[in-house]
Structure formats: C-alpha cells, structure tokens
N, CA, C and O atoms as a GROMACS GRO file, in nm:
protein
  536
    1MET      N    1   0.082  -0.119   0.013
    1MET     CA    2   0.002  -0.013  -0.008
    1MET      C    3   0.077   0.123   0.002
    1MET      O    4   0.178   0.119   0.072
    2MET      N    5   0.049   0.236  -0.053
    2MET     CA    6   0.122   0.360  -0.056
    2MET      C    7   0.102   0.426   0.070
    2MET      O    8   0.002   0.413   0.140
    3GLY      N    9   0.207   0.500   0.098
    3GLY     CA   10   0.205   0.591   0.219
    3GLY      C   11   0.115   0.711   0.211
    3GLY      O   12   0.028   0.724   0.124
    4GLY      N   13   0.140   0.798   0.306
    4GLY     CA   14   0.049   0.920   0.322
    4GLY      C   15   0.113   1.012   0.204
    4GLY      O   16   0.038   1.100   0.161
    5ARG      N   17   0.227   1.004   0.152
    5ARG     CA   18   0.271   1.107   0.059
    5ARG      C   19   0.218   1.079  -0.066
    5ARG      O   20   0.176   1.171  -0.136
    6GLY      N   21   0.215   0.950  -0.109
    6GLY     CA   22   0.171   0.897  -0.244
    6GLY      C   23   0.017   0.932  -0.264
    6GLY      O   24  -0.016   0.976  -0.374
    7GLY      N   25  -0.072   0.918  -0.171
    7GLY     CA   26  -0.203   0.909  -0.166
    7GLY      C   27  -0.248   1.055  -0.218
    7GLY      O   28  -0.344   1.061  -0.295
    8GLY      N   29  -0.180   1.174  -0.177
    8GLY     CA   30  -0.231   1.298  -0.204
    8GLY      C   31  -0.200   1.315  -0.362
    8GLY      O   32  -0.281   1.368  -0.438
    9ARG      N   33  -0.097   1.272  -0.399
    9ARG     CA   34  -0.060   1.257  -0.556
    9ARG      C   35  -0.155   1.181  -0.632
    9ARG      O   36  -0.202   1.222  -0.738
   10ARG      N   37  -0.184   1.072  -0.578
   10ARG     CA   38  -0.290   0.996  -0.650
   10ARG      C   39  -0.433   1.067  -0.668
   10ARG      O   40  -0.500   1.060  -0.771
   11GLN      N   41  -0.470   1.136  -0.551
   11GLN     CA   42  -0.597   1.201  -0.551
   11GLN      C   43  -0.597   1.322  -0.654
   11GLN      O   44  -0.690   1.346  -0.730
   12GLU      N   45  -0.481   1.394  -0.646
   12GLU     CA   46  -0.458   1.511  -0.732
   12GLU      C   47  -0.475   1.465  -0.907
   12GLU      O   48  -0.544   1.524  -0.991
   13ARG      N   49  -0.392   1.349  -0.926
   13ARG     CA   50  -0.401   1.292  -1.063
   13ARG      C   51  -0.554   1.266  -1.103
   13ARG      O   52  -0.604   1.296  -1.211
   14GLN      N   53  -0.619   1.208  -0.996
   14GLN     CA   54  -0.764   1.141  -1.023
   14GLN      C   55  -0.842   1.278  -1.051
   14GLN      O   56  -0.925   1.280  -1.142
   15ALA      N   57  -0.819   1.383  -0.980
   15ALA     CA   58  -0.922   1.499  -0.981
   15ALA      C   59  -0.872   1.566  -1.128
   15ALA      O   60  -0.962   1.607  -1.201
   16LEU      N   61  -0.750   1.577  -1.169
   16LEU     CA   62  -0.700   1.629  -1.297
   16LEU      C   63  -0.775   1.553  -1.406
   16LEU      O   64  -0.844   1.607  -1.492
   17MET      N   65  -0.754   1.423  -1.393
   17MET     CA   66  -0.827   1.335  -1.490
   17MET      C   67  -0.971   1.355  -1.518
   17MET      O   68  -1.020   1.363  -1.631
   18ALA      N   69  -1.042   1.364  -1.394
   18ALA     CA   70  -1.187   1.397  -1.393
   18ALA      C   71  -1.224   1.536  -1.469
   18ALA      O   72  -1.326   1.549  -1.537
   19ALA      N   73  -1.117   1.649  -1.445
   19ALA     CA   74  -1.147   1.750  -1.499
   19ALA      C   75  -1.124   1.750  -1.631
   19ALA      O   76  -1.206   1.810  -1.700
   20PHE      N   77  -1.018   1.687  -1.691
   20PHE     CA   78  -1.017   1.671  -1.841
   20PHE      C   79  -1.137   1.599  -1.900
   20PHE      O   80  -1.190   1.631  -2.007
   21ALA      N   81  -1.171   1.506  -1.829
   21ALA     CA   82  -1.309   1.413  -1.874
   21ALA      C   83  -1.406   1.512  -1.883
   21ALA      O   84  -1.461   1.517  -1.993
   22VAL      N   85  -1.446   1.600  -1.792
   22VAL     CA   86  -1.557   1.679  -1.808
   22VAL      C   87  -1.532   1.800  -1.912
   22VAL      O   88  -1.630   1.847  -1.971
   23ALA      N   89  -1.414   1.846  -1.932
   23ALA     CA   90  -1.390   1.929  -2.028
   23ALA      C   91  -1.402   1.859  -2.180
   23ALA      O   92  -1.451   1.919  -2.275
   24LEU      N   93  -1.354   1.736  -2.187
   24LEU     CA   94  -1.379   1.668  -2.315
   24LEU      C   95  -1.536   1.654  -2.345
   24LEU      O   96  -1.590   1.687  -2.451
   25LEU      N   97  -1.594   1.603  -2.246
   25LEU     CA   98  -1.745   1.603  -2.262
   25LEU      C   99  -1.824   1.728  -2.296
   25LEU      O  100  -1.921   1.731  -2.372
   26MET      N  101  -1.773   1.829  -2.231
   26MET     CA  102  -1.833   1.961  -2.277
   26MET      C  103  -1.813   2.003  -2.392
   26MET      O  104  -1.904   2.061  -2.452
   27GLY      N  105  -1.681   1.983  -2.455
   27GLY     CA  106  -1.655   2.025  -2.583
   27GLY      C  107  -1.723   1.946  -2.693
   27GLY      O  108  -1.768   1.993  -2.798
   28THR      N  109  -1.722   1.804  -2.648
   28THR     CA  110  -1.823   1.717  -2.731
   28THR      C  111  -1.981   1.761  -2.741
   28THR      O  112  -2.046   1.750  -2.845
   29ALA      N  113  -2.023   1.802  -2.644
   29ALA     CA  114  -2.150   1.857  -2.636
   29ALA      C  115  -2.177   1.983  -2.720
   29ALA      O  116  -2.274   1.993  -2.796
   30VAL      N  117  -2.085   2.079  -2.703
   30VAL     CA  118  -2.080   2.193  -2.787
   30VAL      C  119  -2.078   2.162  -2.930
   30VAL      O  120  -2.150   2.218  -3.013
   31TYR      N  121  -1.987   2.064  -2.957
   31TYR     CA  122  -1.986   2.041  -3.093
   31TYR      C  123  -2.108   1.972  -3.152
   31TYR      O  124  -2.153   1.998  -3.263
   32PHE      N  125  -2.159   1.881  -3.067
   32PHE     CA  126  -2.301   1.821  -3.114
   32PHE      C  127  -2.397   1.916  -3.127
   32PHE      O  128  -2.475   1.908  -3.222
   33ARG      N  129  -2.407   2.022  -3.033
   33ARG     CA  130  -2.509   2.118  -3.042
   33ARG      C  131  -2.488   2.201  -3.160
   33ARG      O  132  -2.584   2.230  -3.231
   34ILE      N  133  -2.350   2.249  -3.194
   34ILE     CA  134  -2.358   2.312  -3.331
   34ILE      C  135  -2.387   2.246  -3.432
   34ILE      O  136  -2.439   2.308  -3.526
   35TRP      N  137  -2.365   2.107  -3.445
   35TRP     CA  138  -2.403   2.023  -3.558
   35TRP      C  139  -2.534   1.997  -3.571
   35TRP      O  140  -2.582   1.967  -3.681
   36ALA      N  141  -2.607   2.006  -3.458
   36ALA     CA  142  -2.748   1.988  -3.454
   36ALA      C  143  -2.826   2.109  -3.495
   36ALA      O  144  -2.932   2.103  -3.558
   37ARG      N  145  -2.769   2.215  -3.457
   37ARG     CA  146  -2.831   2.340  -3.493
   37ARG      C  147  -2.813   2.374  -3.634
   37ARG      O  148  -2.905   2.429  -3.694
   38GLN      N  149  -2.694   2.343  -3.698
   38GLN     CA  150  -2.672   2.364  -3.840
   38GLN      C  151  -2.770   2.278  -3.917
   38GLN      O  152  -2.826   2.330  -4.013
   39SER      N  153  -2.796   2.152  -3.886
   39SER     CA  154  -2.879   2.055  -3.961
   39SER      C  155  -3.027   2.082  -3.944
   39SER      O  156  -3.106   2.052  -4.034
   40ASP      N  157  -3.071   2.146  -3.819
   40ASP     CA  158  -3.218   2.176  -3.810
   40ASP      C  159  -3.260   2.319  -3.865
   40ASP      O  160  -3.373   2.347  -3.907
   41ASP      N  161  -3.164   2.396  -3.859
   41ASP     CA  162  -3.197   2.551  -3.886
   41ASP      C  163  -3.158   2.571  -4.036
   41ASP      O  164  -3.040   2.580  -4.069
   42PRO      N  165  -3.281   2.580  -4.145
   42PRO     CA  166  -3.242   2.610  -4.280
   42PRO      C  167  -3.189   2.750  -4.308
   42PRO      O  168  -3.139   2.777  -4.418
   43SER      N  169  -3.202   2.848  -4.199
   43SER     CA  170  -3.184   2.985  -4.216
   43SER      C  171  -3.022   2.993  -4.189
   43SER      O  172  -2.957   3.095  -4.208
   44PHE      N  173  -2.968   2.875  -4.143
   44PHE     CA  174  -2.815   2.892  -4.105
   44PHE      C  175  -2.737   2.885  -4.241
   44PHE      O  176  -2.751   2.791  -4.320
   45THR      N  177  -2.657   2.988  -4.261
   45THR     CA  178  -2.594   2.996  -4.391
   45THR      C  179  -2.460   2.951  -4.377
   45THR      O  180  -2.413   2.936  -4.264
   46ALA      N  181  -2.391   2.926  -4.483
   46ALA     CA  182  -2.251   2.888  -4.490
   46ALA      C  183  -2.146   2.984  -4.416
   46ALA      O  184  -2.039   2.944  -4.371
   47ASP      N  185  -2.193   3.115  -4.410
   47ASP     CA  186  -2.106   3.213  -4.340
   47ASP      C  187  -2.116   3.192  -4.204
   47ASP      O  188  -2.018   3.198  -4.130
   48ASP      N  189  -2.238   3.166  -4.164
   48ASP     CA  190  -2.274   3.156  -4.012
   48ASP      C  191  -2.183   3.004  -3.970
   48ASP      O  192  -2.109   2.998  -3.872
   49ARG      N  193  -2.203   2.910  -4.049
   49ARG     CA  194  -2.126   2.795  -4.014
   49ARG      C  195  -1.971   2.813  -4.014
   49ARG      O  196  -1.903   2.758  -3.927
   50GLU      N  197  -1.921   2.882  -4.101
   50GLU     CA  198  -1.768   2.936  -4.097
   50GLU      C  199  -1.753   2.999  -3.982
   50GLU      O  200  -1.660   2.956  -3.913
   51GLU      N  201  -1.825   3.104  -3.931
   51GLU     CA  202  -1.797   3.176  -3.818
   51GLU      C  203  -1.798   3.091  -3.697
   51GLU      O  204  -1.710   3.104  -3.612
   52LEU      N  205  -1.898   3.003  -3.685
   52LEU     CA  206  -1.896   2.904  -3.583
   52LEU      C  207  -1.779   2.815  -3.578
   52LEU      O  208  -1.735   2.786  -3.467
   53ARG      N  209  -1.731   2.772  -3.669
   53ARG     CA  210  -1.605   2.687  -3.692
   53ARG      C  211  -1.494   2.769  -3.642
   53ARG      O  212  -1.414   2.730  -3.558
   54ARG      N  213  -1.493   2.890  -3.702
   54ARG     CA  214  -1.355   2.979  -3.642
   54ARG      C  215  -1.368   3.000  -3.488
   54ARG      O  216  -1.268   3.002  -3.417
   55GLN      N  217  -1.490   3.016  -3.437
   55GLN     CA  218  -1.509   3.053  -3.291
   55GLN      C  219  -1.459   2.905  -3.206
   55GLN      O  220  -1.386   2.902  -3.106
   56PHE      N  221  -1.514   2.797  -3.269
   56PHE     CA  222  -1.487   2.680  -3.222
   56PHE      C  223  -1.332   2.644  -3.204
   56PHE      O  224  -1.281   2.610  -3.097
   57GLU      N  225  -1.271   2.656  -3.319
   57GLU     CA  226  -1.129   2.637  -3.327
   57GLU      C  227  -1.058   2.739  -3.245
   57GLU      O  228  -0.962   2.700  -3.180
   58HIS      N  229  -1.096   2.872  -3.240
   58HIS     CA  230  -1.036   2.970  -3.123
   58HIS      C  231  -1.044   2.898  -2.998
   58HIS      O  232  -0.942   2.876  -2.933
   59ALA      N  233  -1.160   2.860  -2.959
   59ALA     CA  234  -1.184   2.817  -2.818
   59ALA      C  235  -1.098   2.686  -2.792
   59ALA      O  236  -1.040   2.668  -2.685
   60ASN      N  237  -1.096   2.605  -2.887
   60ASN     CA  238  -1.022   2.474  -2.881
   60ASN      C  239  -0.873   2.516  -2.862
   60ASN      O  240  -0.805   2.455  -2.780
   61LEU      N  241  -0.817   2.622  -2.939
   61LEU     CA  242  -0.666   2.657  -2.920
   61LEU      C  243  -0.641   2.722  -2.780
   61LEU      O  244  -0.540   2.696  -2.715
   62GLU      N  245  -0.742   2.809  -2.735
   62GLU     CA  246  -0.725   2.856  -2.604
   62GLU      C  247  -0.722   2.769  -2.487
   62GLU      O  248  -0.657   2.797  -2.386
   63ALA      N  249  -0.798   2.654  -2.503
   63ALA     CA  250  -0.824   2.538  -2.405
   63ALA      C  251  -0.672   2.470  -2.411
   63ALA      O  252  -0.616   2.442  -2.305
   64MET      N  253  -0.614   2.447  -2.526
   64MET     CA  254  -0.490   2.373  -2.557
   64MET      C  255  -0.387   2.450  -2.482
   64MET      O  256  -0.307   2.395  -2.406
   65ASP      N  257  -0.391   2.586  -2.506
   65ASP     CA  258  -0.279   2.670  -2.454
   65ASP      C  259  -0.288   2.664  -2.298
   65ASP      O  260  -0.188   2.649  -2.228
   66GLU      N  261  -0.402   2.674  -2.254
   66GLU     CA  262  -0.419   2.673  -2.100
   66GLU      C  263  -0.381   2.543  -2.045
   66GLU      O  264  -0.331   2.538  -1.933
   67SER      N  265  -0.403   2.428  -2.122
   67SER     CA  266  -0.372   2.293  -2.072
   67SER      C  267  -0.219   2.303  -2.075
   67SER      O  268  -0.157   2.276  -1.972
   68ALA      N  269  -0.158   2.337  -2.178
   68ALA     CA  270  -0.002   2.347  -2.189
   68ALA      C  271   0.040   2.436  -2.065
   68ALA      O  272   0.129   2.391  -1.994
   69GLU      N  273  -0.006   2.536  -2.038
   69GLU     CA  274   0.024   2.624  -1.924
   69GLU      C  275   0.017   2.553  -1.797
   69GLU      O  276   0.117   2.553  -1.725
   70TRP      N  277  -0.085   2.495  -1.762
   70TRP     CA  278  -0.102   2.417  -1.646
   70TRP      C  279   0.004   2.308  -1.638
   70TRP      O  280   0.068   2.287  -1.535
   71ARG      N  281   0.020   2.238  -1.756
   71ARG     CA  282   0.127   2.128  -1.750
   71ARG      C  283   0.255   2.183  -1.715
   71ARG      O  284   0.328   2.126  -1.634
   72MET      N  285   0.292   2.304  -1.779
   72MET     CA  286   0.411   2.354  -1.755
   72MET      C  287   0.442   2.386  -1.600
   72MET      O  288   0.546   2.357  -1.541
   73LYS      N  289   0.324   2.456  -1.543
   73LYS     CA  290   0.347   2.474  -1.387
   73LYS      C  291   0.350   2.345  -1.330
   73LYS      O  292   0.437   2.329  -1.245
   74TYR      N  293   0.267   2.237  -1.358
   74TYR     CA  294   0.293   2.120  -1.293
   74TYR      C  295   0.435   2.054  -1.309
   74TYR      O  296   0.481   1.991  -1.214
   75ASP      N  297   0.495   2.064  -1.409
   75ASP     CA  298   0.624   2.012  -1.442
   75ASP      C  299   0.725   2.092  -1.353
   75ASP      O  300   0.816   2.032  -1.296
   76THR      N  301   0.710   2.218  -1.341
   76THR     CA  302   0.793   2.316  -1.256
   76THR      C  303   0.775   2.279  -1.111
   76THR      O  304   0.873   2.276  -1.038
   77GLU      N  305   0.674   2.257  -1.073
   77GLU     CA  306   0.640   2.228  -0.922
   77GLU      C  307   0.707   2.081  -0.895
   77GLU      O  308   0.773   2.056  -0.794
   78PHE      N  309   0.681   1.992  -0.995
   78PHE     CA  310   0.750   1.862  -0.978
   78PHE      C  311   0.889   1.857  -0.971
   78PHE      O  312   0.947   1.782  -0.892
   79GLY      N  313   0.943   1.927  -1.044
   79GLY     CA  314   1.101   1.951  -1.043
   79GLY      C  315   1.139   1.998  -0.922
   79GLY      O  316   1.228   1.940  -0.860
   80ARG      N  317   1.078   2.110  -0.874
   80ARG     CA  318   1.110   2.184  -0.754
   80ARG      C  319   1.096   2.087  -0.626
   80ARG      O  320   1.180   2.086  -0.536
   81ASN      N  321   0.983   2.006  -0.629
   81ASN     CA  322   0.970   1.933  -0.528
   81ASN      C  323   1.079   1.801  -0.513
   81ASN      O  324   1.118   1.756  -0.405
   82ARG      N  325   1.115   1.755  -0.639
   82ARG     CA  326   1.210   1.662  -0.641
   82ARG      C  327   1.349   1.702  -0.587
   82ARG      O  328   1.422   1.627  -0.521
   83GLN      N  329   1.376   1.825  -0.623
   83GLN     CA  330   1.496   1.880  -0.588
   83GLN      C  331   1.498   1.913  -0.428
   83GLN      O  332   1.604   1.903  -0.366
   84LEU      N  333   1.394   1.947  -0.372
   84LEU     CA  334   1.380   1.973  -0.237
   84LEU      C  335   1.394   1.833  -0.145
   84LEU      O  336   1.459   1.820  -0.041
   85GLU      N  337   1.318   1.736  -0.214
   85GLU     CA  338   1.344   1.591  -0.149
   85GLU      C  339   1.480   1.557  -0.152
   85GLU      O  340   1.530   1.505  -0.052
   86GLU      N  341   1.552   1.581  -0.263
   86GLU     CA  342   1.700   1.533  -0.269
   86GLU      C  343   1.773   1.606  -0.180
   86GLU      O  344   1.860   1.547  -0.116
   87GLU      N  345   1.751   1.742  -0.160
   87GLU     CA  346   1.826   1.818  -0.066
   87GLU      C  347   1.802   1.776   0.081
   87GLU      O  348   1.890   1.779   0.166
   88LEU      N  349   1.665   1.733   0.106
   88LEU     CA  350   1.632   1.692   0.246
   88LEU      C  351   1.702   1.560   0.268
   88LEU      O  352   1.754   1.536   0.377
   89LEU      N  353   1.706   1.470   0.167
   89LEU     CA  354   1.773   1.344   0.190
   89LEU      C  355   1.940   1.359   0.218
   89LEU      O  356   2.008   1.287   0.292
   90LYS      N  357   1.980   1.461   0.148
   90LYS     CA  358   2.133   1.486   0.172
   90LYS      C  359   2.148   1.538   0.324
   90LYS      O  360   2.240   1.503   0.397
   91ALA      N  361   2.043   1.628   0.360
   91ALA     CA  362   2.074   1.693   0.494
   91ALA      C  363   2.056   1.580   0.611
   91ALA      O  364   2.131   1.571   0.708
   92LYS      N  365   1.944   1.497   0.584
   92LYS     CA  366   1.929   1.387   0.677
   92LYS      C  367   2.054   1.293   0.677
   92LYS      O  368   2.093   1.247   0.784
   93THR      N  369   2.111   1.267   0.568
   93THR     CA  370   2.241   1.177   0.564
   93THR      C  371   2.347   1.237   0.637
   93THR      O  372   2.414   1.167   0.713
   94THR      N  373   2.372   1.370   0.622
   94THR     CA  374   2.479   1.452   0.679
   94THR      C  375   2.445   1.462   0.830
   94THR      O  376   2.538   1.458   0.911
   95LEU      N  377   2.321   1.473   0.872
   95LEU     CA  378   2.296   1.486   1.008
   95LEU      C  379   2.318   1.341   1.090
   95LEU      O  380   2.371   1.333   1.200
   96ALA      N  381   2.268   1.237   1.017
   96ALA     CA  382   2.299   1.081   1.081
   96ALA      C  383   2.453   1.084   1.085
   96ALA      O  384   2.498   1.049   1.193
   97ALA      N  385   2.547   1.120   0.987
   97ALA     CA  386   2.676   1.101   1.005
   97ALA      C  387   2.743   1.182   1.103
   97ALA      O  388   2.841   1.144   1.166
   98SER      N  389   2.685   1.304   1.118
   98SER     CA  390   2.746   1.386   1.244
   98SER      C  391   2.703   1.330   1.375
   98SER      O  392   2.780   1.324   1.472
   99ALA      N  393   2.571   1.285   1.378
   99ALA     CA  394   2.544   1.224   1.505
   99ALA      C  395   2.620   1.096   1.551
   99ALA      O  396   2.645   1.063   1.666
  100LYS      N  397   2.649   1.032   1.439
  100LYS     CA  398   2.733   0.893   1.476
  100LYS      C  399   2.880   0.940   1.509
  100LYS      O  400   2.944   0.885   1.598
  101GLY      N  401   2.934   1.049   1.431
  101GLY     CA  402   3.056   1.102   1.482
  101GLY      C  403   3.057   1.159   1.623
  101GLY      O  404   3.141   1.128   1.708
  102LEU      N  405   2.963   1.240   1.640
  102LEU     CA  406   2.959   1.284   1.783
  102LEU      C  407   2.959   1.172   1.899
  102LEU      O  408   3.027   1.180   2.001
  103GLU      N  409   2.869   1.061   1.864
  103GLU     CA  410   2.857   0.949   1.951
  103GLU      C  411   3.002   0.900   1.965
  103GLU      O  412   3.040   0.877   2.080
  104LEU      N  413   3.085   0.880   1.867
  104LEU     CA  414   3.211   0.823   1.875
  104LEU      C  415   3.298   0.900   1.974
  104LEU      O  416   3.358   0.845   2.066
  105LEU      N  417   3.300   1.030   1.947
  105LEU     CA  418   3.377   1.135   2.015
  105LEU      C  419   3.342   1.122   2.162
  105LEU      O  420   3.435   1.116   2.243
  106GLN      N  421   3.214   1.116   2.206
  106GLN     CA  422   3.180   1.120   2.324
  106GLN      C  423   3.225   0.979   2.402
  106GLN      O  424   3.258   0.979   2.520
  107LYS      N  425   3.223   0.870   2.328
  107LYS     CA  426   3.272   0.735   2.380
  107LYS      C  427   3.437   0.756   2.399
  107LYS      O  428   3.492   0.717   2.502
  108ASP      N  429   3.504   0.814   2.301
  108ASP     CA  430   3.640   0.840   2.320
  108ASP      C  431   3.683   0.928   2.446
  108ASP      O  432   3.778   0.901   2.520
  109ASN      N  433   3.597   1.039   2.458
  109ASN     CA  434   3.595   1.137   2.566
  109ASN      C  435   3.592   1.050   2.689
  109ASN      O  436   3.686   1.055   2.768
  110GLU      N  437   3.490   0.971   2.708
  110GLU     CA  438   3.465   0.889   2.842
  110GLU      C  439   3.589   0.789   2.876
  110GLU      O  440   3.643   0.775   2.986
  111MET      N  441   3.620   0.726   2.757
  111MET     CA  442   3.738   0.638   2.766
  111MET      C  443   3.864   0.725   2.826
  111MET      O  444   3.929   0.678   2.919
  112LEU      N  445   3.893   0.841   2.775
  112LEU     CA  446   4.003   0.919   2.810
  112LEU      C  447   4.005   0.964   2.953
  112LEU      O  448   4.104   0.971   3.025
  113LYS      N  449   3.872   0.996   2.984
  113LYS     CA  450   3.843   1.041   3.125
  113LYS      C  451   3.882   0.924   3.229
  113LYS      O  452   3.947   0.943   3.332
  114ARG      N  453   3.824   0.782   3.178
  114ARG     CA  454   3.865   0.671   3.273
  114ARG      C  455   4.017   0.653   3.266
  114ARG      O  456   4.074   0.639   3.374
  115GLN      N  457   4.080   0.651   3.171
  115GLN     CA  458   4.227   0.648   3.161
  115GLN      C  459   4.298   0.737   3.256
  115GLN      O  460   4.390   0.700   3.330
  116ILE      N  461   4.252   0.856   3.250
  116ILE     CA  462   4.313   0.971   3.338
  116ILE      C  463   4.280   0.942   3.488
  116ILE      O  464   4.364   0.971   3.573
  117GLU      N  465   4.174   0.893   3.519
  117GLU     CA  466   4.139   0.871   3.658
  117GLU      C  467   4.227   0.742   3.698
  117GLU      O  468   4.282   0.739   3.809
  118SER      N  469   4.239   0.645   3.614
  118SER     CA  470   4.327   0.537   3.648
  118SER      C  471   4.462   0.560   3.679
  118SER      O  472   4.524   0.511   3.773
  119MET      N  473   4.511   0.655   3.577
  119MET     CA  474   4.647   0.700   3.597
  119MET      C  475   4.665   0.779   3.719
  119MET      O  476   4.767   0.768   3.788
  120LYS      N  477   4.568   0.862   3.748
  120LYS     CA  478   4.576   0.934   3.887
  120LYS      C  479   4.580   0.844   3.994
  120LYS      O  480   4.658   0.863   4.087
  121LEU      N  481   4.493   0.734   3.990
  121LEU     CA  482   4.499   0.631   4.117
  121LEU      C  483   4.632   0.558   4.116
  121LEU      O  484   4.678   0.516   4.222
  122GLN      N  485   4.700   0.538   3.994
  122GLN     CA  486   4.819   0.459   3.990
  122GLN      C  487   4.937   0.538   4.039
  122GLN      O  488   5.033   0.485   4.094
  123CYS      N  489   4.926   0.673   4.016
  123CYS     CA  490   5.044   0.764   4.043
  123CYS      C  491   5.011   0.809   4.204
  123CYS      O  492   4.902   0.846   4.248
  124ASN      N  493   5.129   0.793   4.273
  124ASN     CA  494   5.116   0.836   4.416
  124ASN      C  495   5.174   0.965   4.438
  124ASN      O  496   5.214   0.997   4.550
  125CYS      N  497   5.180   1.049   4.328
  125CYS     CA  498   5.252   1.179   4.336
  125CYS      C  499   5.125   1.285   4.364
  125CYS      O  500   5.007   1.256   4.344
  126THR      N  501   5.167   1.396   4.407
  126THR     CA  502   5.062   1.509   4.439
  126THR      C  503   5.057   1.596   4.323
  126THR      O  504   5.165   1.637   4.278
  127VAL      N  505   4.942   1.632   4.265
  127VAL     CA  506   4.931   1.707   4.153
  127VAL      C  507   4.885   1.837   4.210
  127VAL      O  508   4.789   1.835   4.287
  128PRO      N  509   4.948   1.955   4.176
  128PRO     CA  510   4.901   2.076   4.218
  128PRO      C  511   4.747   2.109   4.183
  128PRO      O  512   4.702   2.069   4.076
  129ALA      N  513   4.678   2.171   4.258
  129ALA     CA  514   4.535   2.186   4.226
  129ALA      C  515   4.502   2.284   4.120
  129ALA      O  516   4.392   2.288   4.067
  130LYS      N  517   4.602   2.362   4.090
  130LYS     CA  518   4.578   2.446   3.957
  130LYS      C  519   4.581   2.352   3.836
  130LYS      O  520   4.495   2.365   3.749
  131ILE      N  521   4.662   2.270   3.828
  131ILE     CA  522   4.687   2.172   3.713
  131ILE      C  523   4.592   2.084   3.724
  131ILE      O  524   4.552   2.049   3.612
  132ALA      N  525   4.534   2.028   3.818
  132ALA     CA  526   4.433   1.941   3.828
  132ALA      C  527   4.294   1.993   3.779
  132ALA      O  528   4.211   1.920   3.725
  133GLN      N  529   4.280   2.111   3.799
  133GLN     CA  530   4.154   2.182   3.753
  133GLN      C  531   4.158   2.193   3.601
  133GLN      O  532   4.051   2.179   3.541
  134GLU      N  533   4.269   2.218   3.530
  134GLU     CA  534   4.283   2.223   3.387
  134GLU      C  535   4.255   2.100   3.311
  134GLU      O  536   4.265   2.099   3.188
   0.00000   0.00000   0.00000
C-alpha cells in the first residue's frame, strides 16, 4: 500500500483526469449542439457555419494553450519538489553521519577520562590543584 505522501498525488491525478474528462465531454456537447443547430435550421448560412467553426477552433486553441500552461506549472512544481526531496535526503544523511561522529567522540572522551582517573590512582604523586583543574 502507498504511504501518506503518495495518496495525495494519486488524488490530485484523479481530480485532474476527472476535470479533463468533463472538459472533453463539454467540448463534445458543444460540437454536437453546433452540428444539430446547423442541420435543423435552414436559415443557418454557410457564413454562419464558417463563423462558428472559427469560434470553435479559437476556443479549442485557447483550451490547449491553457492546458499546456498548467502542464508547465505542474512540471515546474514537480521538479522543484524533487530537488527539495533530494536536498532533504542529503541533509538527513549528513545529520546522521554527524550524530554518529558525535557519539564516537563522546565514547572516546569517556574512555580518556577513565584512563586519566586510573592514571591518577596509579600515580602516588601529588598534583597541584591548579593543574588538576585544567
């Protein structure tokens, strides 16, 4: 099953496909309405038909331009999201490596402290207070 991230994209795609299907159906309905009007109305001249055809082509071109514009916006956002995900992955990797390095340094520090304490216990000499504090 897909996680929470993939489900949102799937819903967006489904909504986009539904919008395209509705637009296609509306275009088809307009086309059939024009066709029915042409065949039913004898006063509908060839010039009227040509004007309607030009209007329909103009509307179709505008719709295609708008579709291309939305696709370009989608592609831009998709690229930006992919780049941000890559940067986030790099940051997480760097953070994990830094945390591991810090853990190793803390272990080394503890080991060195124990060695110093054992050396102090083995040595019977007196260390001046000023040096011991450092």
